[in-house]
N, C-alpha and C positions, 0 to 999 in steps of 0.2 A: 754919829747919831746915837742917842741914848737907848739902851735896851734894858728893860726891867724884867728880872727873873722872878720877882716876888711882888705881891700887891702892896706889902708894907713899904717897899722902896718907892713905888709909884706914889703912894699916899703921902709919905714923909716929904718927898721933894716937891709936892704940889700943895702942901699945907693942909691936907685933909686930916680929919681925926683918924687915929689908928684904926684899922679894920678889926672887927670883932672876931673874925675867923681868918686864918692864914691863907685859905684857898678860895674863899668866896667873899664878896663884899658888895654892898649896895650904897650908892651915894645919890641923894636927892638934890638936884640943882634948883636953886630959887630963881634969881634973875640973871645970874652969871654962872658960867661953868668953864673953868680954865684947867687945862692939862698941859702946862709947861710952855705953851705958845711956841712949840717947836716940834719937829718930826720925832717920833719915837716908835719903838716896837716893844712887845712884851710876850710872855709865855702864857697868855690868858685870852679867853674870849671876852668880848664886850657886847652887851645889848644896851642900846640907848634909845631914849625917847626924848625929842626936843621939838620946840617951836621957836625957830630962830628969828630974832629981831635984827641982829647984825652979827658979823663975824664969819669965820671960815672953818669948815670941817673938810678934811681931805683924807681919803684913803683910796687905794687903787690909783688910777691915772687922772682923776677929775676932782674938781672942787665943788662943794655943795653949799648952797645958800638959800634953800627953799624956805618959805615962811610957814607952810602948813605943818601940822603935827606929823612927824615922821619917825619911823623906827630905823635904826642903823644896826648892822650886824657885822662885827669885826672879828676875824679869826686870829689865832696866835701868830706872831711874827709878821703880821701885816703892818706896813708903814702907816702911821696915823698922825694927823695934825689937827689940833683944835685950838684956834687962835681967836682971842678977844671975843668970845661968845657972849652975846646978850640975848636973853630969852624973852619971848612974849609972855610966857607963864612957866610954871614949874615943869621940870623934866627930871629924868633919872638916868643913872648909869648902873648897870649890873656887870660886875667883873667876876669871872670864875676861872681859876687856873686849870689848865688841861689836866693836871694831876688829880683834880677833884673828881674827874669823871672815871678814873681808872677803876676797873672792876664793876662798873655800873653799866646797864644796857645803853645809856645815853652816849657812852664812849664810842660805840659803833654807830648808833642811830644818828648822831649829830652830823655824820657825813651825808645823810640824806637831806639835810637842810641846806640846799645849795645857795641860799641867799647870803651865807657867810663868804661866798666868793663873788658877790656882785660888786659893781662899782658904786661910788658915792651917788652919782646921779640916778642910780637904780634903787634908791632907798624906798622903803614902804611908806606910802602916804595914806594915813588913816582917816576914815570918816569919823564924825563925832561919836557915833555908837561904838565903833571899834576902839576909839581912844578910851572910852569909859571902861570897856572890857579889859583892855591892857592895864589900866590903872588898878582895876580890881585884882587882877592877878599879881601885880606888883605889891599891893598892900598885903595880900596873903603871904607872899614870899617875905616881905619885910617883917611881918609879925613873927614868922618862924625864925628868921635870922636873929631877931632880938630876944627870942625865947631862950630859956636856960637849955643848953645843949644836952641831948641824951642820945640813945642809940637809934632814935627815929629821925633825928634832925637832918642828916645828910639826905636820906631817902625822900623826906618831905620837901626839902628845898629843891632837889633835882626834879622831883615830880612837877613842881610849879614852874621851874624853868622849862621843862619839856612841854608843859601845857601852853606856855607863852609861845614857844617855837611852833607848835602845831597850829595855833591860831594864826600866827604870822604866815604860815604856809597857806592857810585858807584865804587870808586877806590878800596875799600876793596873787592868788588865782583871780580874785575879784578885780584886782588892779590890772592884770593882763587883759581881761575882757573889756574893762572901761577904756584902757588906752588904745586898744585895737581900733576903736571907732575914731580916735583922734589921729593916729599915726598910720592907719591902713594896715593891711595884713602883713606881718613880718615875713610870712612864708613867701609872699610875692617878691618882696625886696630881696630876700635871701636867694631865691632862684635867679633873679636878675643879676645879682653879683656873681653867682656861681657860673651863669652862662657867659658873663663877661670874662671871668677867669679862664674859661675854656676857649673863648674866641680870640683873646688878645695875646696868646702865646705863652701864658704863664705856666701851663703844664710843662712846656719844654724848659723854661728858665727857672721855675721855682719848684717843680715837681708836683706831687699830689696836693690838691687843696686840703687845707686843714680847717678845723672849726675856728682856730685862732686867726687864720688868714681872713676868712669871711667876716668874722666878728670885728676885726680891725677896720675893714672896709665900711662896715655899718656903724662904726663908732659905738660899740656895745660890748659888754664883757662876754666871753665865750659861754659861761655858765648861764647867764641871764638869757642869752640868745637861745640856747638849747631848751631851757625851761619854757620860754615863750613859744617856740615852735611846737613843742610837745603839747602845749595847751591849745594851739590853733589847729594843728593837723594830725596830732597823734604820733609824730615822728620827731626824733631829736635831730640836731644839726648834722651829726655824724651819719645818721641813717639816711638823711636826704642827700648828703654828699655821695654815699655809696650807691644809692639808687641812680643818681645822675651819671656817675662814672660807668655803671654797668649799662645804662641806656646808650651811652656814647660808644662803649665797647661793642655792643650788639650792632650798632649802626656801622661801625668800621669792619666788623667781621662779615657783614652782609655785602658791603660794597667794595671791599679791598681784598679780593681773592688772592692777589699776588703777595700781600703782606702776610707773614707768618703770625701766629698767635703771640709769639715773643715780641715781635716788632710792634704789634699793636699795643701790647702791654707797656712797653717802654715809651711809646709815643704818648701814652696817657699819663706818664709820670711814675709808673710802677718800676721800682728797681729790683723787685723780687717777684719772679714769675710764678713760683708756687703760691705766693700770697694772692696774686691776681686771680689765679685759677680757683683757689678756695673761695674767694669773695664772689667771683662770678657764679660758681655753682650754688653758693648759698642764696644768692639773689635770684638767679634764673632757673635753678633746678637742674641744670645741665652744665657740663664742663664747656669751655670755649670751643674745643674741638668738636664735641658732640653737637653743640648749637650750630656751628658752621655746616657740618655734614647734614643736619636736619634741614637747614635752609636751602642748601644746594640741591637736596633730593626733592 
């Protein structure tokens, strides 16, 4: 698999004009947009907007062929494939090397844009009004990119990138709400899968349930799952797992007087008793021993 350390290497091998900056580059796709027709990785972030007529985009575990205008967000060293793409209308790709962020607040803030960890089928689908806004931000960035560089260039370009990411975060919230009506509440599906994990013996065979476990059952990426649950019920996937574990622990502490706290912890998949006690006290306000004594009294 080809790995690109520089934007110039990616551009050269794909026949693009040389980038005007070594660490950030913009490329506007007309009717086609090819990036090697094979899987590759790179040391840079990619933000893309496309309306596909045909072809394949792949990152994460899934392939994407949606025809609506959609934004894609790809992090450094994520495996990417863009094959035989034909577009309904113009699109764009924004590349920026991770080194371009060093020393800038976006270097840390970009970790809060969780959509860089979503799967292909969780791309951001834009309304016409949102498309127009994204193109306006792109053209402002494009003007600065082609301007004569000075001491303000990097700050202004990154400010526009950050604005685009902030709008994307807002648009994703809208998408979460819209898709809830189509797919039903994710929190219900999540709890159903979690209950199944508890009832089918997975606690004993696989140990504590993880966000990754449940996300796989739901065929969704862990980060997208947590963000969607946070939008629906104010809790992340991990918080909901902890709540369910402690509810089950309370139930067993009440009805299993012959089992020690340690035995209950191990039966729930905890390998570390102090961790179980800390988590229980954080969620219940009492230690497991105190909770059992209070119930018995």
